[in-house]
Backbone as ProteinMPNN parsed JSONL, in Angstrom:
{"seq_chain_A": "DQRYGSDRALDRPLAEGFRRGGKGRPSSAGWRLRFPAADERQADRGQRSERLAPACDGALGNAYLFSSETCAFEVVGAETIREIQPGEMLVLDKDGLREERYAEPERKALCAMEYIYFARPDSDMNGSNLHASRKRMGQVMAQESFVDADVVTGVPDSSISAAIGYAEQTGIPYELGLIKK", "coords_chain_A": {"N_chain_A": [[0.634, -1.25, -0.177], [1.164, 2.058, -1.147], [0.136, 4.245, 0.26], [1.14, 4.317, 2.75], [3.776, 4.237, 2.769], [4.821, 1.372, 2.141], [6.063, 0.573, 0.036], [8.966, 0.0, -1.554], [9.697, 1.058, -3.853], [9.257, 3.997, -3.836], [11.141, 5.453, -2.663], [13.541, 6.022, -4.07], [12.429, 8.124, -5.76], [11.72, 9.881, -3.997], [14.284, 10.381, -2.481], [15.715, 11.35, -4.787], [14.157, 13.848, -4.598], [14.761, 15.058, -2.469], [17.876, 15.197, -2.779], [17.68, 17.013, -5.254], [16.45, 19.022, -3.767], [13.887, 19.564, -4.388], [13.789, 21.787, -6.382], [15.029, 21.217, -8.798], [17.809, 21.66, -8.425], [20.578, 20.877, -6.234], [20.127, 19.963, -2.951], [20.523, 22.27, -0.427], [20.139, 22.506, 2.134], [20.458, 22.49, 5.793], [19.324, 20.227, 7.216], [16.51, 18.239, 7.202], [13.345, 16.758, 8.211], [10.751, 14.649, 7.203], [7.21, 13.768, 6.885], [6.001, 11.759, 5.236], [3.867, 9.834, 5.051], [1.354, 8.532, 7.282], [2.474, 6.565, 8.901], [5.28, 6.845, 8.732], [8.402, 8.21, 8.711], [10.809, 10.391, 7.739], [14.411, 11.662, 7.439], [16.987, 13.829, 6.503], [20.145, 14.862, 5.45], [21.528, 17.869, 3.807], [23.583, 17.85, 0.942], [25.38, 19.705, 0.494], [28.114, 21.439, 1.679], [28.952, 23.617, 2.843], [26.727, 25.083, 4.383], [26.024, 23.293, 6.279], [24.169, 21.926, 8.707], [24.118, 20.247, 12.067], [22.827, 16.858, 12.306], [21.583, 14.184, 13.963], [20.568, 11.049, 15.238], [18.845, 9.102, 17.512], [17.995, 6.7, 20.024], [15.329, 5.731, 22.084], [14.306, 3.359, 24.159], [12.394, 1.446, 22.172], [11.878, 3.405, 20.692], [12.715, 5.828, 18.04], [14.672, 8.601, 17.449], [15.22, 11.883, 16.157], [17.451, 14.568, 16.002], [18.917, 17.977, 15.807], [21.091, 18.087, 17.668], [22.934, 16.193, 19.95], [22.913, 16.59, 22.729], [20.121, 16.721, 23.376], [19.203, 14.227, 23.201], [20.235, 13.373, 25.44], [18.915, 14.707, 27.614], [16.275, 13.509, 27.627], [17.047, 11.171, 28.279], [17.699, 9.397, 26.369], [19.543, 7.541, 23.861], [22.301, 8.33, 22.07], [22.55, 7.438, 18.648], [24.247, 7.98, 16.179], [25.713, 10.425, 14.173], [23.885, 11.873, 11.313], [25.012, 11.746, 8.109], [26.076, 14.103, 5.526], [24.113, 14.006, 2.491], [22.7, 11.597, 2.962], [19.688, 9.802, 3.619], [17.641, 8.799, 6.105], [14.872, 6.445, 6.636], [12.487, 5.679, 8.493], [10.17, 3.511, 9.043], [7.306, 0.952, 9.03], [9.051, -1.258, 9.123], [11.278, -0.691, 10.312], [14.448, 1.164, 11.102], [16.224, 2.584, 8.115], [19.026, 3.326, 5.951], [19.632, 5.489, 2.931], [22.206, 6.479, 1.034], [21.989, 9.4, -0.883], [23.076, 11.047, -2.198], [26.608, 12.13, -2.824], [28.842, 13.811, -0.665], [29.661, 16.956, -1.165], [32.094, 18.163, -0.021], [33.681, 17.349, 3.351], [32.634, 19.267, 5.832], [31.451, 21.771, 8.274], [29.193, 24.016, 9.467], [30.886, 26.773, 10.587], [29.57, 28.284, 12.488], [28.236, 26.751, 14.249], [29.904, 25.373, 15.585], [31.164, 27.445, 17.034], [29.329, 29.191, 18.131], [26.193, 28.678, 17.967], [25.419, 26.097, 18.671], [24.945, 23.785, 21.486], [26.944, 23.451, 24.479], [27.257, 21.058, 25.29], [27.005, 19.059, 23.545], [27.718, 16.976, 21.179], [29.869, 16.854, 18.127], [30.9, 15.807, 14.932], [32.314, 13.943, 16.216], [33.684, 15.009, 18.379], [33.416, 16.405, 21.525], [31.48, 19.573, 22.028], [32.277, 21.667, 24.337], [34.821, 21.133, 24.772], [36.21, 21.198, 22.286], [35.663, 23.747, 21.742], [37.369, 24.675, 24.094], [39.704, 24.161, 23.59], [39.938, 25.84, 20.935], [39.921, 28.21, 22.105], [42.552, 27.818, 23.624], [44.237, 27.886, 21.526], [43.602, 30.173, 20.46], [45.019, 31.898, 22.488], [47.444, 31.2, 22.301], [47.907, 32.21, 19.71], [47.274, 34.984, 19.508], [48.014, 36.249, 21.866], [47.006, 38.496, 24.797], [47.669, 40.891, 27.295], [45.928, 40.54, 30.164], [43.768, 41.411, 32.72], [41.812, 39.658, 33.776], [40.069, 37.0, 32.29], [36.999, 36.607, 30.342], [33.929, 35.25, 29.094], [31.618, 36.34, 26.81], [29.154, 35.96, 24.527], [27.179, 33.534, 26.173], [27.988, 31.468, 24.85], [30.6, 31.461, 24.504], [31.914, 30.698, 26.736], [33.244, 28.484, 27.116], [35.496, 28.778, 25.245], [36.411, 30.735, 26.561], [37.559, 30.073, 29.313], [39.605, 27.772, 27.957], [41.328, 29.689, 27.192], [42.235, 31.107, 29.275], [43.16, 28.964, 30.835], [45.38, 28.485, 28.887], [47.092, 30.801, 29.095], [47.523, 31.244, 32.205], [45.962, 33.399, 32.808], [43.24, 34.388, 35.292], [39.981, 33.336, 35.053], [36.955, 34.811, 35.471], [33.538, 35.511, 36.074], [31.567, 37.257, 34.147], [29.487, 38.835, 32.709], [26.262, 38.227, 34.104], [23.135, 36.723, 32.803], [20.071, 37.989, 33.011]], "CA_chain_A": [[0.066, -0.041, -0.076], [1.584, 3.304, -1.134], [-0.391, 5.387, 0.905], [1.738, 4.036, 4.203], [5.301, 3.888, 2.276], [5.624, 0.177, 2.358], [6.493, 0.126, -1.471], [10.392, 0.694, -1.245], [9.835, 2.2, -4.908], [9.102, 5.228, -3.735], [12.217, 5.555, -1.932], [14.264, 6.64, -5.296], [11.829, 9.491, -6.085], [12.069, 10.906, -2.582], [15.719, 10.485, -2.503], [15.672, 12.376, -5.734], [13.693, 14.963, -4.287], [15.758, 15.34, -1.183], [18.757, 15.48, -3.444], [17.383, 18.183, -5.579], [15.713, 20.12, -3.005], [12.321, 19.937, -4.979], [13.571, 22.765, -7.411], [16.138, 21.223, -9.547], [19.021, 21.808, -7.921], [20.987, 20.11, -4.985], [19.789, 20.7, -1.686], [21.486, 23.369, 0.462], [19.195, 22.765, 3.592], [20.857, 21.778, 6.718], [18.473, 19.108, 7.317], [15.159, 17.928, 7.079], [12.723, 15.992, 8.609], [9.583, 14.781, 6.351], [6.45, 13.04, 7.416], [5.229, 11.4, 3.708], [3.192, 9.03, 5.319], [0.967, 8.485, 8.242], [3.498, 5.755, 9.569], [6.829, 6.999, 7.904], [8.975, 9.603, 9.007], [12.149, 10.671, 6.763], [15.292, 12.677, 7.909], [18.037, 13.855, 5.613], [21.033, 15.749, 5.856], [22.068, 18.229, 2.806], [24.898, 17.483, 0.55], [26.426, 20.813, 0.286], [28.615, 21.516, 2.916], [29.101, 25.161, 3.283], [25.833, 25.543, 5.293], [25.519, 22.109, 6.836], [24.073, 22.134, 10.375], [24.305, 18.82, 12.366], [21.657, 16.029, 12.36], [21.854, 12.939, 14.299], [19.545, 10.298, 15.585], [18.94, 8.353, 18.835], [17.03, 5.702, 20.539], [15.078, 5.632, 23.536], [13.664, 2.395, 24.163], [12.025, 1.084, 21.117], [11.748, 4.673, 19.654], [13.858, 6.681, 17.452], [14.5, 10.183, 17.898], [16.047, 12.684, 15.323], [17.444, 16.211, 16.457], [19.891, 18.717, 15.348], [21.999, 18.226, 18.694], [22.969, 14.965, 20.927], [22.43, 16.925, 24.016], [18.785, 16.449, 23.226], [19.118, 12.665, 23.529], [20.704, 13.017, 27.199], [18.098, 15.372, 28.268], [15.12, 12.862, 27.71], [17.367, 9.693, 28.71], [18.092, 8.51, 25.195], [21.173, 7.129, 23.499], [22.78, 8.78, 20.688], [22.858, 6.138, 17.901], [25.11, 8.48, 14.911], [25.056, 11.634, 12.996], [23.344, 11.725, 10.042], [25.999, 12.072, 7.317], [25.675, 14.913, 4.393], [23.811, 13.107, 1.586], [22.11, 10.73, 3.754], [18.598, 9.682, 4.145], [17.191, 7.862, 7.078], [13.939, 6.313, 6.549], [11.896, 4.929, 9.567], [8.831, 2.976, 8.851], [6.983, -0.295, 9.957], [9.918, -2.062, 8.7], [12.551, -0.168, 11.043], [14.985, 1.908, 10.416], [17.302, 2.119, 7.328], [19.509, 4.459, 5.284], [19.967, 5.477, 1.89], [22.987, 7.519, 0.335], [20.957, 9.772, -2.186], [24.41, 11.985, -2.968], [27.976, 12.059, -2.022], [29.104, 15.094, -0.203], [31.006, 17.823, -2.139], [33.214, 17.94, 1.117], [33.466, 17.396, 4.544], [32.719, 20.613, 6.566], [30.162, 22.0, 9.02], [29.176, 25.305, 9.481], [31.516, 27.287, 11.866], [28.825, 29.076, 13.682], [27.619, 25.544, 14.945], [30.94, 25.118, 16.518], [31.493, 28.724, 17.651], [27.921, 30.053, 18.495], [24.8, 27.909, 18.037], [25.21, 24.683, 19.062], [25.279, 23.943, 23.151], [28.825, 23.002, 24.593], [27.346, 19.693, 26.01], [26.806, 18.483, 22.058], [28.799, 16.28, 20.256], [29.633, 17.165, 16.577], [32.158, 15.239, 14.162], [33.09, 13.146, 16.811], [34.276, 15.538, 19.446], [32.676, 17.377, 22.565], [31.703, 20.94, 21.676], [32.929, 22.145, 25.052], [36.35, 20.485, 24.632], [36.491, 21.911, 20.863], [35.696, 25.271, 22.161], [38.295, 25.268, 24.682], [40.966, 24.138, 22.449], [39.793, 27.277, 20.306], [40.467, 29.162, 23.409], [44.211, 27.744, 23.894], [44.681, 28.627, 20.175], [43.603, 31.827, 20.14], [45.952, 32.374, 23.314], [48.626, 30.98, 21.492], [48.096, 33.163, 18.14], [46.893, 36.625, 19.841], [47.742, 36.654, 23.431], [46.685, 39.752, 25.415], [48.006, 40.891, 28.735], [44.882, 41.05, 30.814], [43.703, 41.189, 34.471], [40.797, 38.535, 33.858], [39.447, 36.667, 31.07], [35.544, 36.209, 30.842], [33.261, 34.462, 28.228], [30.695, 37.017, 26.431], [28.128, 35.692, 25.218], [27.346, 32.411, 27.386], [28.725, 30.392, 24.097], [32.269, 31.71, 24.413], [32.748, 30.511, 27.927], [34.256, 27.263, 26.877], [36.805, 28.962, 24.931], [37.23, 31.862, 27.457], [37.955, 29.015, 29.962], [40.754, 27.75, 27.408], [42.266, 30.77, 26.673], [42.718, 31.244, 30.797], [44.142, 27.948, 31.018], [46.734, 28.324, 28.441], [47.796, 31.826, 29.762], [47.502, 31.6, 33.531], [45.172, 34.703, 33.461], [42.367, 34.064, 36.029], [38.923, 33.316, 34.594], [35.648, 35.192, 36.164], [32.172, 35.823, 35.428], [31.822, 38.803, 33.658], [28.108, 38.983, 33.14], [25.123, 37.383, 33.976], [21.895, 37.113, 32.145], [18.628, 38.165, 33.755]], "C_chain_A": [[0.737, 1.441, 0.055], [1.418, 4.233, -0.377], [0.886, 5.443, 2.322], [3.253, 4.063, 3.848], [5.894, 2.571, 2.506], [6.13, -0.149, 1.025], [7.831, 0.979, -1.762], [10.67, 1.344, -2.756], [9.759, 3.509, -4.711], [10.252, 5.955, -2.992], [13.161, 6.706, -2.983], [13.607, 7.797, -5.608], [12.131, 10.662, -4.943], [13.341, 11.05, -2.517], [16.106, 11.782, -3.277], [15.507, 13.719, -5.637], [14.617, 15.752, -3.346], [17.08, 15.875, -2.092], [18.764, 16.663, -4.306], [16.874, 19.323, -4.815], [14.03, 20.59, -3.548], [12.51, 20.997, -6.144], [14.784, 22.669, -8.528], [17.517, 21.281, -9.378], [19.544, 21.21, -6.507], [20.615, 20.692, -3.896], [20.727, 21.468, -0.862], [21.018, 23.294, 1.997], [20.166, 21.683, 4.493], [20.698, 20.304, 6.911], [17.43, 19.074, 7.594], [14.376, 16.673, 7.819], [11.095, 15.977, 7.884], [8.709, 13.701, 7.13], [5.576, 12.656, 6.01], [3.964, 10.541, 4.164], [2.459, 8.728, 6.828], [1.931, 7.376, 9.265], [4.695, 5.663, 9.069], [7.377, 8.098, 8.352], [10.695, 9.538, 8.178], [13.007, 11.729, 7.229], [16.477, 12.707, 6.818], [18.979, 15.136, 6.064], [21.562, 16.684, 4.269], [23.224, 17.853, 2.35], [25.863, 18.481, 0.409], [26.897, 21.402, 1.58], [28.834, 22.909, 3.508], [27.982, 25.729, 4.352], [25.35, 24.331, 6.284], [25.379, 22.452, 8.598], [24.006, 20.633, 10.935], [23.037, 18.062, 12.59], [22.217, 14.871, 12.744], [20.401, 12.033, 14.615], [19.894, 9.544, 16.497], [17.969, 7.595, 19.077], [16.841, 5.904, 21.934], [13.93, 4.301, 23.484], [13.439, 1.543, 22.756], [11.916, 2.263, 19.732], [12.806, 5.2, 19.085], [13.608, 8.068, 17.446], [15.364, 10.574, 16.858], [16.232, 13.998, 15.899], [18.676, 16.531, 15.861], [21.333, 18.58, 16.218], [22.024, 16.952, 19.306], [22.414, 15.373, 22.136], [20.943, 16.738, 24.283], [18.385, 15.115, 23.88], [19.373, 12.62, 25.064], [19.377, 13.668, 27.92], [16.759, 14.403, 28.764], [15.688, 11.312, 28.069], [17.295, 8.78, 27.338], [19.306, 8.406, 24.992], [21.154, 7.577, 22.307], [23.083, 7.431, 19.91], [24.487, 7.01, 16.933], [24.768, 9.708, 14.756], [25.002, 11.385, 11.783], [24.433, 12.243, 9.14], [25.544, 13.13, 6.228], [25.163, 13.932, 3.072], [23.186, 11.951, 1.842], [20.565, 10.793, 3.999], [18.019, 8.755, 4.983], [15.814, 7.844, 6.902], [13.227, 5.563, 7.733], [10.289, 4.859, 9.612], [8.435, 1.865, 9.661], [7.847, -1.462, 10.028], [11.27, -2.097, 9.936], [13.148, 0.796, 10.579], [15.944, 1.838, 9.083], [17.712, 3.308, 6.565], [19.503, 4.281, 4.183], [21.118, 6.638, 1.561], [22.13, 7.972, -0.96], [22.255, 10.771, -2.997], [25.576, 11.886, -2.133], [28.215, 13.724, -1.827], [29.811, 15.857, -0.982], [32.14, 17.87, -1.189], [32.646, 18.028, 2.332], [33.496, 18.602, 5.318], [31.118, 20.547, 7.387], [30.136, 23.712, 9.318], [29.809, 25.905, 10.705], [30.909, 28.041, 12.861], [28.315, 27.95, 14.684], [28.843, 25.331, 16.46], [31.239, 26.36, 17.314], [30.101, 29.146, 18.372], [26.685, 29.231, 18.707], [24.593, 26.882, 18.757], [25.67, 24.712, 20.709], [26.615, 23.058, 23.286], [28.733, 21.511, 25.383], [26.786, 18.748, 24.691], [27.784, 18.075, 21.778], [28.817, 16.539, 18.913], [31.2, 16.541, 15.928], [32.815, 14.579, 15.118], [33.697, 13.449, 18.021], [33.18, 16.315, 20.23], [32.527, 18.856, 22.212], [32.637, 21.775, 23.034], [34.365, 22.143, 25.152], [36.964, 21.274, 23.305], [36.627, 23.245, 21.187], [37.131, 25.955, 23.006], [39.596, 24.919, 24.231], [40.935, 25.233, 21.561], [40.621, 28.118, 21.0], [42.002, 29.102, 23.54], [44.908, 28.011, 22.667], [44.941, 29.921, 20.208], [44.592, 32.499, 21.26], [47.287, 32.355, 23.035], [49.106, 32.08, 20.444], [47.98, 34.807, 18.571], [46.945, 36.633, 21.43], [47.838, 38.202, 24.081], [46.879, 39.77, 26.771], [46.88, 41.252, 29.373], [44.753, 40.736, 32.333], [42.811, 39.575, 34.601], [40.337, 38.118, 32.574], [38.163, 36.317, 31.47], [34.993, 36.067, 29.4], [31.696, 35.508, 27.847], [30.345, 36.845, 24.811], [28.27, 34.129, 25.932], [28.416, 31.316, 26.228], [30.098, 30.331, 24.04], [32.893, 31.245, 25.802], [33.663, 29.477, 27.801], [35.682, 27.933, 26.525], [37.736, 30.11, 26.07], [38.141, 30.932, 28.521], [39.543, 28.381, 29.497], [41.783, 28.637, 27.33], [42.944, 31.225, 28.185], [43.614, 30.017, 31.186], [45.645, 28.104, 30.591], [47.623, 29.652, 28.946], [48.288, 32.0, 30.981], [46.528, 32.622, 34.049], [43.887, 33.956, 34.17], [40.885, 34.163, 34.968], [37.843, 33.384, 35.61], [34.632, 35.37, 35.551], [32.163, 37.145, 35.317], [30.496, 39.48, 33.57], [27.149, 37.914, 33.379], [23.95, 37.83, 33.296], [20.821, 36.939, 33.114], [17.508, 37.121, 33.09]], "O_chain_A": [[0.855, 1.976, 1.157], [2.29, 5.081, -0.186], [1.382, 6.489, 2.739], [3.998, 3.88, 4.811], [7.042, 2.404, 2.916], [6.665, -1.252, 0.913], [7.891, 2.166, -2.082], [11.666, 2.044, -2.939], [10.286, 4.219, -5.568], [10.114, 7.16, -2.782], [13.394, 7.887, -2.721], [14.408, 8.717, -5.77], [12.572, 11.81, -4.998], [13.606, 12.251, -2.485], [16.578, 12.832, -2.839], [16.175, 14.604, -6.171], [15.08, 16.878, -3.528], [17.26, 17.092, -2.056], [19.747, 17.399, -4.22], [16.9, 20.474, -5.252], [13.301, 21.532, -3.234], [11.546, 21.174, -6.889], [15.366, 23.63, -9.032], [18.302, 20.925, -10.257], [18.674, 21.121, -5.641], [20.732, 21.913, -3.787], [21.86, 21.001, -0.749], [21.519, 23.972, 2.893], [20.53, 20.551, 4.174], [21.549, 19.419, 6.823], [17.091, 19.952, 8.388], [14.988, 15.611, 7.926], [10.34, 16.948, 7.938], [9.237, 12.877, 7.876], [4.535, 13.267, 5.771], [2.975, 10.679, 3.444], [3.334, 8.709, 7.694], [1.937, 7.61, 10.474], [5.24, 4.569, 8.921], [6.646, 9.088, 8.358], [11.481, 8.591, 8.21], [12.439, 12.796, 7.464], [16.863, 11.652, 6.314], [18.67, 16.088, 6.78], [22.08, 15.885, 3.489], [24.049, 17.48, 3.183], [27.051, 18.217, 0.222], [26.115, 21.803, 2.442], [28.856, 23.098, 4.725], [28.254, 26.681, 5.085], [24.355, 24.471, 6.995], [26.147, 22.987, 9.398], [23.813, 19.781, 10.068], [22.123, 18.705, 13.106], [23.182, 14.407, 12.138], [19.302, 12.411, 14.209], [21.065, 9.173, 16.565], [16.965, 7.721, 18.377], [17.694, 6.154, 22.786], [12.882, 4.34, 22.839], [14.432, 0.977, 22.299], [11.886, 2.145, 18.507], [13.897, 5.044, 19.632], [12.498, 8.601, 17.439], [16.259, 9.793, 16.535], [15.232, 14.593, 16.299], [19.451, 15.673, 15.437], [22.433, 18.845, 15.735], [20.917, 16.421, 19.213], [21.527, 14.7, 22.661], [20.583, 16.601, 25.452], [17.557, 14.914, 24.768], [18.738, 11.871, 25.807], [18.857, 13.015, 28.825], [16.274, 14.447, 29.895], [14.905, 10.365, 28.134], [16.879, 7.622, 27.321], [20.167, 8.967, 25.668], [20.246, 7.364, 21.503], [23.724, 6.502, 20.402], [25.623, 6.571, 17.112], [23.676, 10.145, 15.119], [25.866, 10.78, 11.15], [24.824, 13.36, 9.479], [24.347, 12.971, 5.991], [25.972, 13.079, 2.705], [23.087, 11.178, 0.889], [20.135, 11.797, 4.567], [17.877, 7.666, 4.427], [15.251, 8.938, 6.945], [13.721, 4.436, 7.776], [9.455, 5.678, 9.999], [8.948, 1.656, 10.76], [7.617, -2.452, 10.723], [11.956, -3.044, 10.321], [12.622, 1.435, 9.668], [16.532, 0.756, 9.052], [16.935, 4.257, 6.463], [19.394, 3.103, 3.843], [20.809, 7.78, 1.9], [21.694, 7.219, -1.831], [22.25, 11.091, -4.186], [25.55, 11.606, -0.934], [27.877, 14.623, -2.598], [30.735, 15.294, -1.568], [33.235, 17.575, -1.668], [31.552, 18.532, 2.587], [34.643, 19.02, 5.474], [30.143, 19.804, 7.271], [31.14, 24.424, 9.339], [29.351, 25.607, 11.808], [31.467, 28.421, 13.89], [28.011, 28.251, 15.839], [28.702, 25.211, 17.677], [31.628, 26.119, 18.457], [30.289, 29.463, 19.546], [26.234, 29.222, 19.852], [23.594, 26.768, 19.467], [26.541, 25.466, 21.143], [27.138, 22.269, 22.499], [29.671, 20.92, 25.919], [26.145, 17.729, 24.947], [28.835, 18.661, 22.038], [27.714, 16.469, 18.372], [32.32, 16.789, 16.375], [34.036, 14.556, 14.965], [34.193, 12.579, 18.737], [32.193, 16.794, 19.67], [33.608, 19.432, 22.09], [33.619, 22.448, 22.718], [35.011, 23.097, 25.586], [38.044, 21.865, 23.331], [37.658, 23.864, 20.924], [37.732, 27.015, 22.833], [40.564, 25.558, 24.643], [42.056, 25.691, 21.344], [41.693, 28.623, 20.668], [42.677, 30.131, 23.567], [46.093, 28.343, 22.698], [45.958, 30.601, 20.07], [44.995, 33.632, 20.996], [48.133, 33.184, 23.371], [50.199, 32.636, 20.327], [48.575, 35.696, 17.962], [45.993, 36.994, 22.122], [48.766, 38.954, 23.783], [46.408, 38.886, 27.487], [46.644, 42.451, 29.23], [45.473, 39.985, 32.991], [43.12, 38.631, 35.327], [40.221, 38.999, 31.721], [37.94, 35.833, 32.579], [35.546, 36.719, 28.514], [30.736, 35.385, 28.609], [31.013, 37.402, 23.939], [29.374, 33.645, 26.181], [29.331, 30.593, 26.622], [30.735, 29.366, 23.618], [34.096, 31.347, 26.042], [34.78, 29.535, 28.316], [36.717, 27.784, 27.175], [38.929, 30.283, 26.316], [39.363, 31.08, 28.534], [40.501, 28.402, 30.269], [42.977, 28.346, 27.398], [44.096, 31.659, 28.214], [44.676, 30.148, 31.793], [46.674, 27.99, 31.257], [48.821, 29.486, 29.173], [49.281, 32.706, 31.154], [46.244, 32.799, 35.234], [43.496, 32.924, 33.623], [40.814, 35.087, 34.158], [37.641, 32.498, 36.44], [34.725, 35.407, 34.324], [32.592, 37.999, 36.094], [30.279, 40.519, 34.192], [27.268, 36.8, 32.867], [23.677, 39.022, 33.154], [20.677, 35.977, 33.869], [16.354, 37.101, 33.516]]}, "name": "protein", "num_of_chains": 1, "seq": "DQRYGSDRALDRPLAEGFRRGGKGRPSSAGWRLRFPAADERQADRGQRSERLAPACDGALGNAYLFSSETCAFEVVGAETIREIQPGEMLVLDKDGLREERYAEPERKALCAMEYIYFARPDSDMNGSNLHASRKRMGQVMAQESFVDADVVTGVPDSSISAAIGYAEQTGIPYELGLIKK"}
């Protein structure tokens, strides 16, 4: 019954639609979640790397979950399965979860703003914890652009991890500078 996605012949046109973004050109979306039938869910991650946002899937008991960040799974007690790769589509239907590659990524990359600003520090991306990655960025910044200061502080909150790394590398004390109300 094609209404419920049980006909696998529908997968190829759907994958082609994902690949082309529905407009005759490759998808530049970070990631998408579609509900083509009452009992089917699809998630894909765009193939063009310059704007890629993270996407991952997880499990909670017998349920599958999709999110842009791994920290969402921890909040509900779920387990992260893996990151969805660029050009990959996951289909969840009555037969379970399967993956299909509909396009090869142009290159492996991730939006720098995800690493620096958007994503929560308790998320993992590309196999690395963001807090640890941002701390390393702060340490490198201290080596490349040292400033003699009395204290180091992170503003906005997403820069706190980098500020801690900078402070650890330079020996300058880290202090809270601003607190959101």
